[in-house]
Each structure stands twice: as C-alpha cells, then as structure tokens.
N, C-alpha and C positions, 0 to 999 in steps of 0.2 A: 135685798136684803134690808130689812127695816131695823135699823139700829136707834131706836128712839132714845134720848136720855143718854146717846153717848155721841159727841160731835167734837170739832177743835175748841169751838170756845167754852164747852164744859170741860174739857180736859185740861184747859189752861186755869180754869177755876178751881180743879179738882189740884192741880199743882201748887196753886198758891194755898190751898186748903191745908195740903199736908206739910208745907213748909212750916207751919206754925209748931209742928212737934216732930217731924222726921228728917232724917239725913237724905243729903241729895242722892246718895246709892240707892236707899230704899224706895224713893221717889221714882226713880228711874227703872227700878225693877218692878213697880205697881203700873207704871205706864205702859211697860212693855207687857205686863200679864193682860193688861185692858186691850191692847192692840191685838194680842192673840185671841181674847175672847170676843172681840168684834167680828173676828172671822168666822167664828161658829155660832154666832148668835143670828137666829133666823126670826125671832118674834120679839116685839116691844118689851122693854124690862120690866114693866108693868104688869104682864102676862106670865112672867117666868113661874113655873112650878118646880117641884123637887124632881120630879121626872126628867125636865128640861134641863137641870143642871147636871144630872146624871149622865144624861146623853151628850152633853158638851164636854164635860170630862173625860168621858170614854172616847170620844173621837180625836181628843187631844192625845191621850196616851196612845191611841191607835196610830196617829199620824206622827208624833213626836215623841214624848216621853212622858213617865209619870213624875217625874221632878218639875216639868213645864205645868203640869197639872196642879200641882201644890203653888206654883208660883201665880196662876191664874185665880186659884180659890182664895188666896190672901188678897189678891189685888180687887176682886169682886167685894170681898167684904169691907175693905177700906172705902170703895166707891159707893156702895150702899149706904155707908155711914155717912158719907159727904152728901149724897141726894137727900137723905133724911133729914139731916141737920140744915142744910142749906134750903133746901127746897119743900121740905115736909111732905114727903112723898109717902112715908111711912111703908117703905119696903120691909119685907119679912126676911131679916138674916137667917132665919131657921132652915129657910129651904137650902142654904149653901152648906148647913151641916150634915155632909153625907160624908162617908169614909171614901177616901180615894184608893181604891183598892183594885185588884187585878180583875177587872169586869171585861178586859180585854187580854186574851192570852197572846201574847206577843212573841214572835221569834225571835231568840236572842240571836244578837248581830255575832258573826263568828269572832273568834279571836284573832288580834292582829298581830302579825308575823312581824319580825325583824325588817324583812324587805318592805313589807308594807308601810312600815313605820318610818322607814328612810322616804319613802316615795311620798307620804304625808308631810314630813317636816321640809322636805325640798318644794313643798307646794306655797310656802309662805315664809315671811321674813321677820315676822314678830319674835323678838329674844324671849320673852316671857313664855309664850306658847310653845316655843321649840324645846326651851329648857323643861318645862312641864311634862310633854310628851316623852322625852327621853329619860327623865328620872322614872316616870310611870314604868315605862318599857322595860329599863335596866334594872329597878329594884323591884318592881311588882307591889309597890306600898299601895295603898288604898286612897281615894279622892280625899277624903276626910284627913288622912294622915299627912298628906303632902300640903295642904291647907294649913296645917298645925306647925309646920316647920319655921322655926325662928332662925335668926341668923347665926345665933349662938350655938345652934344644934350642929352646924356645918364646921366639919373640921378637915380643911384641905391638906393638912400636913399628914395625917394619917388616911385621907379620903374615904371619909364616912359621913353619914349624915344619922342624927339620932333622931328617933321616932319616939316622940315622948308621949303622944295621945292614940295609941292604937285603940281599935275597936273593943267595945265592951271593956272587960276587966283584964284584958292580955296583957302580959309583961311587955315594958318599953324594950325597944331593941335598937341596934345600929344596924343600917346597910351600907355596903360599899357603892362609892363612885367610881364609876367607869372613865376612861380617860375622856372620851368624847363627850360625857357631862360635864366633867371637871372643865374642859375648855368653855363650853358653853354657859357653865356657870359664873366663871370669872369674867366672861364677858357681859352677861347680864347683870352682875354685881354692881360693875361700873356704871351701866345705864339706870340700874335701880335706885343708886344713890343720888342721882341728879333730880329724881322725882318725889321719892319718899316722903310722907309726912314725919315731922319731927316725933321721935317716940316709937314709930312705927317699926317693929322688929320682925315682922313677918317676912318670910322670904317673897311669896307671890303677893304683888300688889297691883292695883290697878292703874291705869294710865294716868289717874288723878293722884297718884300716891297712897291710897287709902288701902285698907285690908281687903284681900279678895274673899267675897261671901260665897257659900257652897251653892246658891241661886245663880250668882253670876258665872260661876265655874261651869255649871250645866250648859248655861246659856252658849258658853264661849266654844264647848265640844260641838254643840248642835249646829251654832253658826259655821264654824270651820267645816265641819262634814259638809253641809248643803254646799258652801262655797267651792270646796274641791271635788264634790262629786263622789267621795269616799264614804261609804256608811262606817262608822265608828262612836264610840263612846270612849270616855276617858278610861273607863273600866274594862275595855276592850284590851288594853295594853297589859294589864296584870293578867288576864287569861291567856293573853299572847305569849307572854314570859314563861308561865307554867306549863303550857303546851309545848313550847320549843325546848325547855329544860328537859321534859320528860321523853318527848319523841325523838329529837336529835342529838341531847347530850347524854342520855339514858341517866339521868340522875334520878334517885331513889324518890319515892312520893314522901318519905319521912322528912327528907331534905328540902323537899320543894315545899313542904308545910311548915318549915322552920324559916324558910326565905319569906312566904307569903305572910307569916304571922299567925297561922291557923293553930289553935290550940288542939282541934280535932282532925286528925288524920282523914276521917270520912268526908268532913267538908272539902279538902282538897281532891 
C-alpha cells in the first residue's frame, strides 16, 4: 500500500500545524480520520482523482458508517491544506467536494432488544457509556438530543429529563428516567464532577472534561461494537424501544410516536 505523503513524521507536523488554530479534540478527530483514510488509500496522494475519493468514501460507508465518512472527508481537507501550505504541493481540494450519499445501500442493523442492551452494558465498565446506552434504550431519544442534555435539564425529584433541542422544529418534551437509569446517573454525576471543565454543563463529557461532539459520539459506538463483537449503533436502541413497546407491550403507534418525538405517525 502506497501512502506517499502520509507518515508518522508528517502526521506530527500536521498536528503542530493544527494546534495553531484548532482544539485538541478537533485535532484528535482529524488524526483518527486520517488513520482511517490510510487504510483505504491505495495510490499516492498526488494521483488522487474524484473517482478515487468516491471509492474511498463508498468503502468506508460499506465497512463502517456514513458518519465516519464525514469525519474522513473533513480530515482529508485539512490535511490537504497542510500539505499545500507547508510543502506547496498544490493539491486540488475540489476533488474532495463530493456529496456523501447512499452510494452503498446498507442493511440496517436490527433494533437492539432490552436483553441485548443488558448484554452490551455488562460487557464494559465505563460509567458514561453505560449511562448513555441506558438513557437511549429506555427513553428512545435521538443521539443529538442526548448530546444536548444539560445538567439543569435533569430533575431527579420528578425523575424526568427535559429535551430542549429536539430534531427539526418539533416541540421540546420531557422523558421519564427509569430506576436503573437513575442509579447509574447518580453514580456518573459524582465521577463527572471530578473531571468536568469549569462552566461545562453538558451531561455527557469526554475523559478530558470537554463537551462530547457528535463525531466522537459516533466513534464511541463503533469502537464498542467492534470491541464486544455485537453489531449496534446508538440509534439501534431507539428502534429497539419502539419495537418492544409495540410488539411486547401493545402500546399504540400514536403513543409510541409521542414517546419518540415524531410529529408524523407515518415516520413511526
């Protein structure tokens, strides 16, 4: 595999180049994206054409996810800027400007059942990740919604979480906290307080105490899925809750739509 213009020395220079304007979290995301890019790069960078880029994104989507393809796309763009600025390579950024669409029709992963959820959370010990999965599995909220939760949105007296930024223009809503979630939440909040950056009110944070980004969030589910050899994404738990409410609890579709925050019952 010819990875001309990507090696350890260049990546160290790239990291220093990025530190002038970017946060450490963003830099780590770029480095991660480049490491994925390297795996799919089979020609020298100088020979890349738009069709090569499309092929790389397509294979990443096929093997991983669309979100990872977005991470790789932004990483390559920044790396091209670095090579052009520092080494005057005159790489054409325009070849990267292709829409990341469904070139690959992927089979959706099955909805994650409650039994499978328990199997997954029993496979590791990270308090934040366990809490994340339990909230998603018991409330059915979206990935972006859980990332928007602030500490002030949590009401442990009334056992609710306020969802202030639902998808699109939908109304804000509150969801109930199950007993198992409350126990894990209280334990996590104690651990979170020790590492959180001053002024950071987000519920979910990184191990460095910073806000958890959507890119990092996607990477967490991919890493966990591979580590424990159980196929799932964080969205699988939302589908799993809806499926069990309908099949096992005989809940009406209209009520499930309200739980999931769907404005249109057809979506449910």
